[in-house]
Predicted model as a PDB file, atoms N, CA, C, CB and O in Angstrom, pLDDT in the B-factor column:
MODEL        1                                                                  
ATOM      1  N   MET A   1      -8.310 -11.398   7.945  1.00 58.00           N  
ATOM      2  CA  MET A   1      -9.542 -11.261   7.170  1.00 58.00           C  
ATOM      3  C   MET A   1     -10.915 -11.854   7.389  1.00 58.00           C  
ATOM      4  CB  MET A   1      -9.250 -11.640   6.075  1.00 58.00           C  
ATOM      5  O   MET A   1     -12.054 -11.401   7.503  1.00 58.00           O  
ATOM      6  N   GLU A   2     -10.308 -13.140   7.404  1.00 64.00           N  
ATOM      7  CA  GLU A   2     -11.287 -13.805   8.124  1.00 64.00           C  
ATOM      8  C   GLU A   2     -12.709 -13.764   9.139  1.00 64.00           C  
ATOM      9  CB  GLU A   2     -10.665 -14.188   8.559  1.00 64.00           C  
ATOM     10  O   GLU A   2     -13.696 -14.498   9.094  1.00 64.00           O  
ATOM     11  N   THR A   3     -12.400 -12.612  10.062  1.00 74.00           N  
ATOM     12  CA  THR A   3     -12.895 -12.632  10.789  1.00 74.00           C  
ATOM     13  C   THR A   3     -13.486 -11.526  10.896  1.00 74.00           C  
ATOM     14  CB  THR A   3     -12.388 -13.023  11.470  1.00 74.00           C  
ATOM     15  O   THR A   3     -14.102 -11.402  11.955  1.00 74.00           O  
ATOM     16  N   PHE A   4     -13.560 -10.172   9.790  1.00 72.00           N  
ATOM     17  CA  PHE A   4     -14.755  -9.538   9.434  1.00 72.00           C  
ATOM     18  C   PHE A   4     -15.596  -9.995   8.704  1.00 72.00           C  
ATOM     19  CB  PHE A   4     -14.616  -8.597   8.998  1.00 72.00           C  
ATOM     20  O   PHE A   4     -15.442 -10.746   7.741  1.00 72.00           O  
ATOM     21  N   PRO A   5     -17.104  -9.292   9.397  1.00 76.00           N  
ATOM     22  CA  PRO A   5     -18.524  -9.409   8.660  1.00 76.00           C  
ATOM     23  C   PRO A   5     -18.450  -8.938   7.521  1.00 76.00           C  
ATOM     24  CB  PRO A   5     -19.652  -8.756   9.243  1.00 76.00           C  
ATOM     25  O   PRO A   5     -17.671  -8.041   7.196  1.00 76.00           O  
ATOM     26  N   PHE A   6     -19.390  -9.583   6.665  1.00 73.00           N  
ATOM     27  CA  PHE A   6     -19.981  -9.674   5.600  1.00 73.00           C  
ATOM     28  C   PHE A   6     -18.897  -8.803   4.126  1.00 73.00           C  
ATOM     29  CB  PHE A   6     -21.523  -9.016   6.036  1.00 73.00           C  
ATOM     30  O   PHE A   6     -19.156  -7.833   3.414  1.00 73.00           O  
ATOM     31  N   GLN A   7     -17.688  -9.721   4.190  1.00 76.00           N  
ATOM     32  CA  GLN A   7     -16.931  -9.616   3.298  1.00 76.00           C  
ATOM     33  C   GLN A   7     -15.936  -7.852   3.695  1.00 76.00           C  
ATOM     34  CB  GLN A   7     -17.980  -9.818   1.859  1.00 76.00           C  
ATOM     35  O   GLN A   7     -14.910  -7.363   3.222  1.00 76.00           O  
ATOM     36  N   LEU A   8     -16.390  -7.639   4.190  1.00 80.00           N  
ATOM     37  CA  LEU A   8     -15.377  -6.056   4.883  1.00 80.00           C  
ATOM     38  C   LEU A   8     -13.830  -6.342   4.569  1.00 80.00           C  
ATOM     39  CB  LEU A   8     -15.464  -5.811   7.042  1.00 80.00           C  
ATOM     40  O   LEU A   8     -13.040  -5.509   4.123  1.00 80.00           O  
ATOM     41  N   GLY A   9     -13.583  -7.506   4.844  1.00 80.00           N  
ATOM     42  CA  GLY A   9     -12.097  -8.044   4.810  1.00 80.00           C  
ATOM     43  C   GLY A   9     -11.527  -7.497   3.718  1.00 80.00           C  
ATOM     44  O   GLY A   9     -10.389  -7.034   3.787  1.00 80.00           O  
ATOM     45  N   ASN A  10     -12.186  -7.481   2.670  1.00 83.00           N  
ATOM     46  CA  ASN A  10     -11.872  -7.503   1.034  1.00 83.00           C  
ATOM     47  C   ASN A  10     -11.015  -6.181   0.775  1.00 83.00           C  
ATOM     48  CB  ASN A  10     -13.419  -7.461  -0.009  1.00 83.00           C  
ATOM     49  O   ASN A  10      -9.981  -6.055   0.118  1.00 83.00           O  
ATOM     50  N   LEU A  11     -12.075  -4.815   1.800  1.00 86.00           N  
ATOM     51  CA  LEU A  11     -11.347  -3.784   1.758  1.00 86.00           C  
ATOM     52  C   LEU A  11     -10.236  -3.402   2.070  1.00 86.00           C  
ATOM     53  CB  LEU A  11     -11.730  -3.245   2.071  1.00 86.00           C  
ATOM     54  O   LEU A  11      -9.849  -2.296   1.693  1.00 86.00           O  
ATOM     55  N   ALA A  12      -9.419  -4.250   2.862  1.00 84.00           N  
ATOM     56  CA  ALA A  12      -8.205  -3.764   3.558  1.00 84.00           C  
ATOM     57  C   ALA A  12      -6.964  -3.951   2.099  1.00 84.00           C  
ATOM     58  CB  ALA A  12      -7.848  -4.923   5.226  1.00 84.00           C  
ATOM     59  O   ALA A  12      -5.808  -3.533   2.028  1.00 84.00           O  
ATOM     60  N   TYR A  13      -7.643  -4.602   1.254  1.00 86.00           N  
ATOM     61  CA  TYR A  13      -6.400  -5.028  -0.363  1.00 86.00           C  
ATOM     62  C   TYR A  13      -6.664  -3.060  -0.601  1.00 86.00           C  
ATOM     63  CB  TYR A  13      -7.465  -6.755  -2.512  1.00 86.00           C  
ATOM     64  O   TYR A  13      -5.713  -2.310  -0.821  1.00 86.00           O  
ATOM     65  N   LEU A  14      -7.492  -2.785  -0.537  1.00 88.00           N  
ATOM     66  CA  LEU A  14      -7.250  -1.140  -0.943  1.00 88.00           C  
ATOM     67  C   LEU A  14      -6.587   0.157  -0.011  1.00 88.00           C  
ATOM     68  CB  LEU A  14      -8.673  -0.619  -1.224  1.00 88.00           C  
ATOM     69  O   LEU A  14      -6.477   1.362  -0.237  1.00 88.00           O  
ATOM     70  N   MET A  15      -6.275  -0.561   0.940  1.00 91.00           N  
ATOM     71  CA  MET A  15      -5.503   0.421   1.604  1.00 91.00           C  
ATOM     72  C   MET A  15      -4.065   0.223   1.578  1.00 91.00           C  
ATOM     73  CB  MET A  15      -5.904   0.518   2.907  1.00 91.00           C  
ATOM     74  O   MET A  15      -3.778  -0.871   1.091  1.00 91.00           O  
ATOM     75  N   PRO A  16      -3.209   0.816   1.887  1.00 92.00           N  
ATOM     76  CA  PRO A  16      -1.588   0.613   1.944  1.00 92.00           C  
ATOM     77  C   PRO A  16      -0.930   0.266   3.102  1.00 92.00           C  
ATOM     78  CB  PRO A  16      -0.897   1.757   1.599  1.00 92.00           C  
ATOM     79  O   PRO A  16       0.209  -0.187   2.995  1.00 92.00           O  
ATOM     80  N   ILE A  17      -1.403   0.386   4.132  1.00 92.00           N  
ATOM     81  CA  ILE A  17      -1.383  -0.058   5.295  1.00 92.00           C  
ATOM     82  C   ILE A  17      -1.006  -2.020   5.681  1.00 92.00           C  
ATOM     83  CB  ILE A  17      -2.805   0.498   5.671  1.00 92.00           C  
ATOM     84  O   ILE A  17      -0.146  -2.585   6.357  1.00 92.00           O  
ATOM     85  N   TYR A  18      -2.163  -2.501   4.835  1.00 92.00           N  
ATOM     86  CA  TYR A  18      -1.935  -3.423   4.747  1.00 92.00           C  
ATOM     87  C   TYR A  18      -1.079  -4.283   4.267  1.00 92.00           C  
ATOM     88  CB  TYR A  18      -2.482  -3.501   4.610  1.00 92.00           C  
ATOM     89  O   TYR A  18      -0.762  -5.297   4.889  1.00 92.00           O  
ATOM     90  N   TYR A  19      -0.442  -3.862   2.694  1.00 93.00           N  
ATOM     91  CA  TYR A  19       0.798  -4.368   2.005  1.00 93.00           C  
ATOM     92  C   TYR A  19       2.008  -3.568   2.917  1.00 93.00           C  
ATOM     93  CB  TYR A  19       0.796  -3.942   0.187  1.00 93.00           C  
ATOM     94  O   TYR A  19       3.050  -4.217   2.824  1.00 93.00           O  
ATOM     95  N   GLY A  20       2.115  -2.796   3.458  1.00 93.00           N  
ATOM     96  CA  GLY A  20       3.122  -2.524   4.310  1.00 93.00           C  
ATOM     97  C   GLY A  20       3.522  -3.395   5.606  1.00 93.00           C  
ATOM     98  O   GLY A  20       4.615  -3.891   5.878  1.00 93.00           O  
ATOM     99  N   ALA A  21       2.411  -3.430   6.266  1.00 94.00           N  
ATOM    100  CA  ALA A  21       2.381  -4.111   7.550  1.00 94.00           C  
ATOM    101  C   ALA A  21       2.421  -5.947   6.892  1.00 94.00           C  
ATOM    102  CB  ALA A  21       0.707  -3.524   8.588  1.00 94.00           C  
ATOM    103  O   ALA A  21       2.956  -6.823   7.571  1.00 94.00           O  
ATOM    104  N   THR A  22       2.002  -6.145   6.004  1.00 94.00           N  
ATOM    105  CA  THR A  22       2.245  -7.651   5.472  1.00 94.00           C  
ATOM    106  C   THR A  22       3.994  -7.725   5.017  1.00 94.00           C  
ATOM    107  CB  THR A  22       1.061  -7.987   3.891  1.00 94.00           C  
ATOM    108  O   THR A  22       4.651  -8.765   5.053  1.00 94.00           O  
ATOM    109  N   ALA A  23       4.457  -6.547   4.652  1.00 94.00           N  
ATOM    110  CA  ALA A  23       5.947  -7.089   4.393  1.00 94.00           C  
ATOM    111  C   ALA A  23       6.558  -6.240   5.730  1.00 94.00           C  
ATOM    112  CB  ALA A  23       6.757  -6.602   2.594  1.00 94.00           C  
ATOM    113  O   ALA A  23       7.745  -5.967   5.548  1.00 94.00           O  
ATOM    114  N   LEU A  24       6.294  -5.998   6.382  1.00 94.00           N  
ATOM    115  CA  LEU A  24       7.174  -5.732   7.790  1.00 94.00           C  
ATOM    116  C   LEU A  24       7.113  -7.581   8.366  1.00 94.00           C  
ATOM    117  CB  LEU A  24       6.101  -4.237   9.217  1.00 94.00           C  
ATOM    118  O   LEU A  24       8.060  -8.337   8.582  1.00 94.00           O  
ATOM    119  N   ASN A  25       5.725  -7.822   8.469  1.00 95.00           N  
ATOM    120  CA  ASN A  25       5.359  -9.034   9.160  1.00 95.00           C  
ATOM    121  C   ASN A  25       6.478 -10.468   8.470  1.00 95.00           C  
ATOM    122  CB  ASN A  25       3.482  -9.251   8.828  1.00 95.00           C  
ATOM    123  O   ASN A  25       7.027 -11.364   9.111  1.00 95.00           O  
ATOM    124  N   GLY A  26       6.501 -10.189   6.900  1.00 95.00           N  
ATOM    125  CA  GLY A  26       7.458 -11.148   6.435  1.00 95.00           C  
ATOM    126  C   GLY A  26       8.692 -10.621   6.808  1.00 95.00           C  
ATOM    127  O   GLY A  26       9.283 -11.649   7.136  1.00 95.00           O  
ATOM    128  N   VAL A  27       9.545  -9.619   6.993  1.00 94.00           N  
ATOM    129  CA  VAL A  27      10.621  -9.621   7.480  1.00 94.00           C  
ATOM    130  C   VAL A  27      10.942  -9.811   8.907  1.00 94.00           C  
ATOM    131  CB  VAL A  27      11.006  -8.717   7.104  1.00 94.00           C  
ATOM    132  O   VAL A  27      11.834 -10.609   9.194  1.00 94.00           O  
ATOM    133  N   MET A  28      10.438  -9.292   9.658  1.00 94.00           N  
ATOM    134  CA  MET A  28      10.388  -9.116  11.561  1.00 94.00           C  
ATOM    135  C   MET A  28       9.955 -10.984  11.892  1.00 94.00           C  
ATOM    136  CB  MET A  28       8.489  -7.536  12.364  1.00 94.00           C  
ATOM    137  O   MET A  28      10.526 -11.627  12.773  1.00 94.00           O  
ATOM    138  N   ILE A  29       8.722 -11.647  10.862  1.00 94.00           N  
ATOM    139  CA  ILE A  29       8.314 -12.486  11.982  1.00 94.00           C  
ATOM    140  C   ILE A  29       9.467 -14.095  11.078  1.00 94.00           C  
ATOM    141  CB  ILE A  29       5.966 -12.630  12.161  1.00 94.00           C  
ATOM    142  O   ILE A  29      10.271 -14.887  11.571  1.00 94.00           O  
ATOM    143  N   LYS A  30       8.890 -13.884   9.500  1.00 93.00           N  
ATOM    144  CA  LYS A  30       9.438 -14.708   8.886  1.00 93.00           C  
ATOM    145  C   LYS A  30      10.948 -14.901   8.289  1.00 93.00           C  
ATOM    146  CB  LYS A  30       8.716 -14.721   8.198  1.00 93.00           C  
ATOM    147  O   LYS A  30      11.465 -15.902   7.792  1.00 93.00           O  
ATOM    148  N   GLY A  31      11.541 -13.423   8.541  1.00 92.00           N  
ATOM    149  CA  GLY A  31      12.899 -13.181   8.142  1.00 92.00           C  
ATOM    150  C   GLY A  31      12.693 -13.400   6.391  1.00 92.00           C  
ATOM    151  O   GLY A  31      13.303 -14.289   5.797  1.00 92.00           O  
ATOM    152  N   TYR A  32      11.863 -12.567   5.780  1.00 92.00           N  
ATOM    153  CA  TYR A  32      12.158 -12.837   4.474  1.00 92.00           C  
ATOM    154  C   TYR A  32      12.727 -11.850   3.689  1.00 92.00           C  
ATOM    155  CB  TYR A  32      11.143 -13.226   3.897  1.00 92.00           C  
ATOM    156  O   TYR A  32      12.633 -10.789   4.306  1.00 92.00           O  
ATOM    157  N   GLY A  33      13.211 -11.713   2.742  1.00 91.00           N  
ATOM    158  CA  GLY A  33      14.053 -10.376   2.083  1.00 91.00           C  
ATOM    159  C   GLY A  33      13.773  -9.612   1.047  1.00 91.00           C  
ATOM    160  O   GLY A  33      12.719 -10.054   0.589  1.00 91.00           O  
ATOM    161  N   LEU A  34      14.078  -8.837   0.508  1.00 88.00           N  
ATOM    162  CA  LEU A  34      13.701  -7.586  -0.906  1.00 88.00           C  
ATOM    163  C   LEU A  34      12.824  -8.595  -1.582  1.00 88.00           C  
ATOM    164  CB  LEU A  34      15.285  -6.904  -2.205  1.00 88.00           C  
ATOM    165  O   LEU A  34      11.653  -8.332  -1.857  1.00 88.00           O  
ATOM    166  N   LEU A  35      13.279  -9.533  -1.801  1.00 92.00           N  
ATOM    167  CA  LEU A  35      12.689 -10.499  -2.903  1.00 92.00           C  
ATOM    168  C   LEU A  35      11.757 -10.936  -2.688  1.00 92.00           C  
ATOM    169  CB  LEU A  35      13.260 -11.483  -3.271  1.00 92.00           C  
ATOM    170  O   LEU A  35      10.841 -10.705  -3.478  1.00 92.00           O  
ATOM    171  N   ASP A  36      11.498 -11.815  -1.480  1.00 93.00           N  
ATOM    172  CA  ASP A  36      10.422 -12.271  -1.116  1.00 93.00           C  
ATOM    173  C   ASP A  36       9.265 -11.463  -0.957  1.00 93.00           C  
ATOM    174  CB  ASP A  36      10.650 -12.820  -0.181  1.00 93.00           C  
ATOM    175  O   ASP A  36       8.221 -12.000  -1.329  1.00 93.00           O  
ATOM    176  N   ASN A  37       9.150  -9.911  -0.342  1.00 93.00           N  
ATOM    177  CA  ASN A  37       8.710  -9.018  -0.456  1.00 93.00           C  
ATOM    178  C   ASN A  37       8.299  -8.143  -1.474  1.00 93.00           C  
ATOM    179  CB  ASN A  37       9.153  -8.750   0.042  1.00 93.00           C  
ATOM    180  O   ASN A  37       7.646  -7.099  -1.488  1.00 93.00           O  
ATOM    181  N   GLY A  38       8.595  -8.515  -1.929  1.00 93.00           N  
ATOM    182  CA  GLY A  38       8.468  -7.604  -3.555  1.00 93.00           C  
ATOM    183  C   GLY A  38       7.426  -7.376  -3.950  1.00 93.00           C  
ATOM    184  O   GLY A  38       7.096  -6.251  -3.577  1.00 93.00           O  
ATOM    185  N   PHE A  39       6.473  -7.980  -4.696  1.00 95.00           N  
ATOM    186  CA  PHE A  39       4.986  -7.797  -4.775  1.00 95.00           C  
ATOM    187  C   PHE A  39       4.252  -6.408  -3.745  1.00 95.00           C  
ATOM    188  CB  PHE A  39       4.364  -9.371  -4.253  1.00 95.00           C  
ATOM    189  O   PHE A  39       3.819  -5.343  -4.184  1.00 95.00           O  
ATOM    190  N   TYR A  40       4.298  -6.831  -2.380  1.00 94.00           N  
ATOM    191  CA  TYR A  40       4.215  -5.638  -1.449  1.00 94.00           C  
ATOM    192  C   TYR A  40       4.793  -4.394  -1.763  1.00 94.00           C  
ATOM    193  CB  TYR A  40       4.748  -5.932  -0.288  1.00 94.00           C  
ATOM    194  O   TYR A  40       4.097  -3.389  -1.910  1.00 94.00           O  
ATOM    195  N   LEU A  41       6.132  -4.391  -1.887  1.00 94.00           N  
ATOM    196  CA  LEU A  41       6.784  -3.238  -2.237  1.00 94.00           C  
ATOM    197  C   LEU A  41       6.185  -2.586  -3.385  1.00 94.00           C  
ATOM    198  CB  LEU A  41       8.117  -3.495  -2.466  1.00 94.00           C  
ATOM    199  O   LEU A  41       5.882  -1.393  -3.407  1.00 94.00           O  
ATOM    200  N   ILE A  42       6.018  -3.440  -4.378  1.00 95.00           N  
ATOM    201  CA  ILE A  42       5.668  -2.957  -5.677  1.00 95.00           C  
ATOM    202  C   ILE A  42       4.282  -1.865  -5.420  1.00 95.00           C  
ATOM    203  CB  ILE A  42       5.319  -4.375  -6.723  1.00 95.00           C  
ATOM    204  O   ILE A  42       4.027  -0.675  -5.604  1.00 95.00           O  
ATOM    205  N   ALA A  43       3.693  -2.917  -4.955  1.00 94.00           N  
ATOM    206  CA  ALA A  43       2.083  -2.559  -4.399  1.00 94.00           C  
ATOM    207  C   ALA A  43       2.173  -0.995  -3.600  1.00 94.00           C  
ATOM    208  CB  ALA A  43       1.461  -3.981  -3.028  1.00 94.00           C  
ATOM    209  O   ALA A  43       1.321  -0.177  -3.947  1.00 94.00           O  
ATOM    210  N   LEU A  44       2.966  -0.665  -2.775  1.00 95.00           N  
ATOM    211  CA  LEU A  44       3.327   0.268  -2.268  1.00 95.00           C  
ATOM    212  C   LEU A  44       4.136   1.452  -3.065  1.00 95.00           C  
ATOM    213  CB  LEU A  44       3.876  -0.248  -1.359  1.00 95.00           C  
ATOM    214  O   LEU A  44       4.278   2.621  -2.706  1.00 95.00           O  
ATOM    215  N   ALA A  45       4.505   0.972  -3.956  1.00 96.00           N  
ATOM    216  CA  ALA A  45       5.320   1.865  -4.990  1.00 96.00           C  
ATOM    217  C   ALA A  45       3.989   2.648  -5.574  1.00 96.00           C  
ATOM    218  CB  ALA A  45       6.333   0.870  -6.327  1.00 96.00           C  
ATOM    219  O   ALA A  45       3.583   3.807  -5.488  1.00 96.00           O  
ATOM    220  N   VAL A  46       3.499   1.409  -6.227  1.00 96.00           N  
ATOM    221  CA  VAL A  46       2.061   2.088  -7.104  1.00 96.00           C  
ATOM    222  C   VAL A  46       1.208   2.942  -6.494  1.00 96.00           C  
ATOM    223  CB  VAL A  46       1.029   1.065  -7.554  1.00 96.00           C  
ATOM    224  O   VAL A  46       0.800   4.033  -6.889  1.00 96.00           O  
ATOM    225  N   TYR A  47       1.010   2.443  -5.649  1.00 95.00           N  
ATOM    226  CA  TYR A  47      -0.104   3.588  -4.294  1.00 95.00           C  
ATOM    227  C   TYR A  47       0.394   4.893  -4.321  1.00 95.00           C  
ATOM    228  CB  TYR A  47       0.042   3.157  -2.331  1.00 95.00           C  
ATOM    229  O   TYR A  47      -0.240   5.815  -4.834  1.00 95.00           O  
ATOM    230  N   ILE A  48       1.581   5.038  -3.757  1.00 95.00           N  
ATOM    231  CA  ILE A  48       2.739   6.507  -3.731  1.00 95.00           C  
ATOM    232  C   ILE A  48       2.761   7.049  -4.935  1.00 95.00           C  
ATOM    233  CB  ILE A  48       4.423   6.235  -3.413  1.00 95.00           C  
ATOM    234  O   ILE A  48       3.068   8.239  -5.006  1.00 95.00           O  
ATOM    235  N   ALA A  49       2.437   6.297  -6.177  1.00 97.00           N  
ATOM    236  CA  ALA A  49       2.613   6.871  -7.618  1.00 97.00           C  
ATOM    237  C   ALA A  49       1.491   7.680  -7.406  1.00 97.00           C  
ATOM    238  CB  ALA A  49       2.570   5.838  -9.009  1.00 97.00           C  
ATOM    239  O   ALA A  49       1.378   8.897  -7.257  1.00 97.00           O  
ATOM    240  N   ALA A  50       0.417   6.456  -7.426  1.00 96.00           N  
ATOM    241  CA  ALA A  50      -0.898   6.904  -8.155  1.00 96.00           C  
ATOM    242  C   ALA A  50      -1.177   8.250  -7.036  1.00 96.00           C  
ATOM    243  CB  ALA A  50      -2.358   5.456  -8.215  1.00 96.00           C  
ATOM    244  O   ALA A  50      -1.314   9.340  -7.591  1.00 96.00           O  
ATOM    245  N   LEU A  51      -1.250   8.236  -5.803  1.00 95.00           N  
ATOM    246  CA  LEU A  51      -1.108   9.495  -4.810  1.00 95.00           C  
ATOM    247  C   LEU A  51      -0.574  10.604  -5.180  1.00 95.00           C  
ATOM    248  CB  LEU A  51      -0.403   9.272  -3.747  1.00 95.00           C  
ATOM    249  O   LEU A  51      -1.211  11.655  -5.118  1.00 95.00           O  
ATOM    250  N   SER A  52       0.388  10.558  -5.519  1.00 95.00           N  
ATOM    251  CA  SER A  52       1.620  11.713  -6.090  1.00 95.00           C  
ATOM    252  C   SER A  52       0.706  12.063  -7.279  1.00 95.00           C  
ATOM    253  CB  SER A  52       3.498  11.022  -6.638  1.00 95.00           C  
ATOM    254  O   SER A  52       0.300  13.224  -7.235  1.00 95.00           O  
ATOM    255  N   LEU A  53       0.177  11.147  -8.607  1.00 95.00           N  
ATOM    256  CA  LEU A  53      -0.169  11.971  -9.443  1.00 95.00           C  
ATOM    257  C   LEU A  53      -1.528  12.491  -9.933  1.00 95.00           C  
ATOM    258  CB  LEU A  53       0.351  11.596 -10.201  1.00 95.00           C  
ATOM    259  O   LEU A  53      -1.804  13.206 -10.897  1.00 95.00           O  
ATOM    260  N   LEU A  54      -2.513  11.767  -8.725  1.00 94.00           N  
ATOM    261  CA  LEU A  54      -3.578  12.275  -8.030  1.00 94.00           C  
ATOM    262  C   LEU A  54      -3.449  13.771  -7.572  1.00 94.00           C  
ATOM    263  CB  LEU A  54      -3.782  11.419  -6.918  1.00 94.00           C  
ATOM    264  O   LEU A  54      -4.134  14.629  -8.130  1.00 94.00           O  
ATOM    265  N   ASN A  55      -2.332  14.185  -6.272  1.00 92.00           N  
ATOM    266  CA  ASN A  55      -1.915  15.199  -5.802  1.00 92.00           C  
ATOM    267  C   ASN A  55      -2.213  16.301  -6.668  1.00 92.00           C  
ATOM    268  CB  ASN A  55      -0.705  15.051  -5.511  1.00 92.00           C  
ATOM    269  O   ASN A  55      -3.039  17.206  -6.548  1.00 92.00           O  
ATOM    270  N   VAL A  56      -1.173  15.987  -7.781  1.00 91.00           N  
ATOM    271  CA  VAL A  56      -0.573  16.966  -8.641  1.00 91.00           C  
ATOM    272  C   VAL A  56      -1.211  17.592 -10.033  1.00 91.00           C  
ATOM    273  CB  VAL A  56       0.593  16.377  -8.961  1.00 91.00           C  
ATOM    274  O   VAL A  56      -0.795  18.477 -10.782  1.00 91.00           O  
ATOM    275  N   ALA A  57      -2.399  16.759 -10.065  1.00 91.00           N  
ATOM    276  CA  ALA A  57      -3.792  17.078 -10.890  1.00 91.00           C  
ATOM    277  C   ALA A  57      -4.695  17.453 -10.478  1.00 91.00           C  
ATOM    278  CB  ALA A  57      -4.353  16.288 -11.446  1.00 91.00           C  
ATOM    279  O   ALA A  57      -5.467  17.943 -11.302  1.00 91.00           O  
ATOM    280  N   VAL A  58      -5.157  17.456  -8.944  1.00 91.00           N  
ATOM    281  CA  VAL A  58      -6.059  17.737  -8.113  1.00 91.00           C  
ATOM    282  C   VAL A  58      -5.602  19.018  -7.380  1.00 91.00           C  
ATOM    283  CB  VAL A  58      -6.318  16.598  -7.288  1.00 91.00           C  
ATOM    284  O   VAL A  58      -6.592  19.745  -7.306  1.00 91.00           O  
ATOM    285  N   LEU A  59      -4.736  19.496  -6.916  1.00 89.00           N  
ATOM    286  CA  LEU A  59      -4.024  20.600  -6.742  1.00 89.00           C  
ATOM    287  C   LEU A  59      -3.048  21.811  -7.831  1.00 89.00           C  
ATOM    288  CB  LEU A  59      -3.324  20.021  -5.930  1.00 89.00           C  
ATOM    289  O   LEU A  59      -2.209  22.672  -7.568  1.00 89.00           O  
ATOM    290  N   LYS A  60      -3.343  21.585  -8.425  1.00 85.00           N  
ATOM    291  CA  LYS A  60      -2.558  22.204  -9.546  1.00 85.00           C  
ATOM    292  C   LYS A  60      -2.248  23.817  -9.262  1.00 85.00           C  
ATOM    293  CB  LYS A  60      -3.434  22.016 -10.962  1.00 85.00           C  
ATOM    294  O   LYS A  60      -1.284  24.573  -9.140  1.00 85.00           O  
ATOM    295  N   LYS A  61      -3.716  23.841  -9.237  1.00 81.00           N  
ATOM    296  CA  LYS A  61      -3.989  25.536  -9.230  1.00 81.00           C  
ATOM    297  C   LYS A  61      -3.634  25.891  -8.468  1.00 81.00           C  
ATOM    298  CB  LYS A  61      -5.086  26.185  -9.230  1.00 81.00           C  
ATOM    299  O   LYS A  61      -3.064  26.958  -8.697  1.00 81.00           O  
ATOM    300  N   TYR A  62      -3.599  25.447  -6.997  1.00 82.00           N  
ATOM    301  CA  TYR A  62      -2.846  25.954  -5.697  1.00 82.00           C  
ATOM    302  C   TYR A  62      -1.345  26.274  -5.804  1.00 82.00           C  
ATOM    303  CB  TYR A  62      -2.957  24.885  -4.597  1.00 82.00           C  
ATOM    304  O   TYR A  62      -0.866  27.043  -4.971  1.00 82.00           O  
ATOM    305  N   ARG A  63      -0.532  25.723  -6.802  1.00 76.00           N  
ATOM    306  CA  ARG A  63       0.922  25.860  -6.870  1.00 76.00           C  
ATOM    307  C   ARG A  63       1.247  26.690  -7.669  1.00 76.00           C  
ATOM    308  CB  ARG A  63       1.603  24.826  -7.154  1.00 76.00           C  
ATOM    309  O   ARG A  63       0.747  26.732  -8.793  1.00 76.00           O  
ATOM    310  N   ARG A  64       2.200  27.565  -7.230  1.00 73.00           N  
ATOM    311  CA  ARG A  64       2.976  28.424  -8.355  1.00 73.00           C  
ATOM    312  C   ARG A  64       4.688  28.092  -8.210  1.00 73.00           C  
ATOM    313  CB  ARG A  64       2.637  30.280  -8.066  1.00 73.00           C  
ATOM    314  O   ARG A  64       5.292  28.197  -7.142  1.00 73.00           O  
ATOM    315  N   PHE A  65       5.091  27.823  -9.041  1.00 63.00           N  
ATOM    316  CA  PHE A  65       6.827  27.745  -9.229  1.00 63.00           C  
ATOM    317  C   PHE A  65       7.586  28.907  -9.926  1.00 63.00           C  
ATOM    318  CB  PHE A  65       7.243  26.449 -10.168  1.00 63.00           C  
ATOM    319  O   PHE A  65       8.809  28.854 -10.059  1.00 63.00           O  
TER     320      PHE A  65                                                      
ENDMDL                                                                          
END                                                                             
């Protein structure tokens, strides 16, 4: 993130790929386990839940059950 100009590196924290890639890096390169990557996995779960709720709210009129 240090090489991005004008603080654009901070936008990476809004993207889910950052948390997934960091967790995979911890597992594959550093040998971390689930508890060591807990923050990144929780961040991914929160991101999934937020997008799922947004999907339900926005596309409710197009669904028929």
